[in-house]
C-alpha positions as CSV (number, residue, x, y, z in Angstrom):
1,M,82.2,109.0,60.3
2,I,84.6,109.5,57.4
3,S,86.4,106.3,56.6
4,T,90.0,105.7,55.9
5,R,89.2,105.8,52.2
6,G,88.0,109.4,52.4
7,R,90.8,110.5,54.8
8,Y,93.5,108.9,52.6
9,A,92.0,110.4,49.4
10,L,92.3,113.9,51.0
11,R,95.9,113.1,52.0
12,V,96.7,111.9,48.5
13,M,95.2,115.0,46.9
14,V,97.0,117.3,49.2
15,D,100.3,115.5,48.7
16,I,99.9,115.7,44.9
17,A,99.0,119.4,45.1
18,L,102.1,120.1,47.2
19,T,104.6,118.1,45.1
20,Q,103.5,118.0,41.5
21,G,105.2,121.1,40.3
22,E,105.1,120.7,36.5
23,G,105.3,116.9,36.4
24,Y,103.5,113.8,37.6
25,V,103.8,112.4,41.1
26,P,104.6,108.7,41.4
27,M,102.1,107.0,43.7
28,K,104.8,105.0,45.4
29,D,106.4,108.3,46.6
30,V,103.0,109.5,47.9
31,A,102.5,106.2,49.7
32,E,106.0,106.5,51.3
33,R,105.6,110.1,52.4
34,Q,102.1,109.5,53.8
35,G,102.9,106.2,55.4
36,L,100.1,104.5,53.5
37,S,99.9,101.1,51.7
38,L,100.4,101.5,47.9
39,K,97.9,98.7,47.4
40,Y,95.2,100.6,49.3
41,L,96.0,103.8,47.4
42,E,95.5,101.9,44.2
43,Q,91.9,101.2,45.3
44,I,91.3,104.9,46.1
45,L,92.6,106.4,42.8
46,P,90.1,105.0,40.3
47,P,87.1,107.1,41.3
48,L,89.4,110.2,41.4
49,T,90.7,109.6,37.9
50,K,87.4,108.4,36.5
51,N,85.7,111.6,37.6
52,G,88.5,113.8,36.3
53,L,89.9,115.0,39.7
54,I,93.4,113.7,38.8
55,T,95.0,112.3,35.7
56,G,97.5,109.5,35.4
57,L,100.4,108.7,33.2
58,Q,102.0,105.2,32.9
59,G,105.7,104.5,32.5
60,K,108.9,106.4,33.2
61,G,108.2,109.8,34.5
62,G,104.6,108.8,35.1
63,G,102.4,109.2,38.1
64,Y,99.4,111.4,38.9
65,R,98.7,115.1,38.8
66,L,95.7,117.4,39.6
67,T,93.6,118.4,36.7
68,R,92.7,121.8,38.2
69,K,94.2,124.3,40.6
70,P,93.9,123.3,44.3
71,E,91.5,126.2,45.1
72,E,89.1,124.7,42.5
73,Y,88.6,121.5,44.5
74,R,85.9,121.5,47.2
75,I,86.5,118.9,49.9
76,I,82.9,117.7,49.6
77,E,83.5,116.8,46.0
78,I,86.4,114.5,47.0
79,L,84.6,112.9,49.9
80,E,81.4,112.3,47.9
81,L,83.5,110.2,45.4
82,T,85.2,108.2,48.1
83,E,82.6,107.8,50.8
84,K,79.4,105.8,50.6
85,E,77.5,108.3,52.7
86,L,78.2,111.7,54.3
87,E,74.8,112.0,56.0
88,P,74.8,111.7,59.8
89,V,71.8,109.3,59.9
90,S,70.8,106.6,57.4
91,C,67.3,108.0,56.8
92,L,68.8,111.0,55.1
93,A,71.1,109.0,52.8
94,K,70.5,109.1,49.0
95,G,68.2,106.3,48.0
96,A,67.1,105.5,51.5
97,A,63.6,104.2,51.9
98,E,61.1,106.7,53.3
99,C,61.0,106.3,57.1
100,D,57.6,105.4,58.5
101,R,58.1,107.8,61.4
102,R,59.3,110.8,59.4
103,S,56.0,112.7,59.7
104,T,56.0,112.3,63.5
105,C,59.8,112.2,64.1
106,K,60.8,114.8,66.7
107,T,64.5,114.6,65.8
108,I,64.4,114.8,62.0
109,G,64.8,118.5,61.9
110,F,67.9,118.2,64.1
111,W,69.4,115.6,61.7
112,V,68.5,117.7,58.6
113,G,70.2,120.7,60.2
114,L,73.3,118.8,61.1
115,N,73.5,117.4,57.6
116,S,73.2,120.9,56.2
117,V,76.0,122.2,58.5
118,I,78.3,119.3,57.5
119,R,77.7,119.8,53.8
120,D,78.0,123.6,54.0
121,Y,81.4,123.2,55.9
122,L,82.8,120.6,53.5
123,G,81.6,122.7,50.5
124,S,83.3,125.8,51.9
125,K,86.7,124.3,52.2
126,T,89.1,123.6,49.3
127,L,92.2,121.6,48.7
128,R,94.2,124.9,49.0
129,D,92.8,125.3,52.5
130,L,94.3,121.9,53.5
131,M,97.7,122.8,52.0
């Protein structure tokens, strides 16, 4: 399940894409438009800025803006930064211990296939698609 962190990150990115024009978008404006807590948004922004998806400017006229065109952002890229895991089952998560039952598991192929469908779908959609 995608957490509020991932869902809000997508909403923030779409809001910035729709409103940035040539300037920076104040996060208090995003929070107000989206009905989200500014404090919570301040926790979501660091991985997005640290990884170069958005850039920030302090002071008067400051805020955030995208670093690329909306069609250059894959949804999977945003969610991978904000979610701990996207895999449908824990045994497929990165760094998960090898399951003792993997070699005899009758359902592993199903979970691998579902994971592939999810990742393909999220990788095929861009920020522009959500706009």
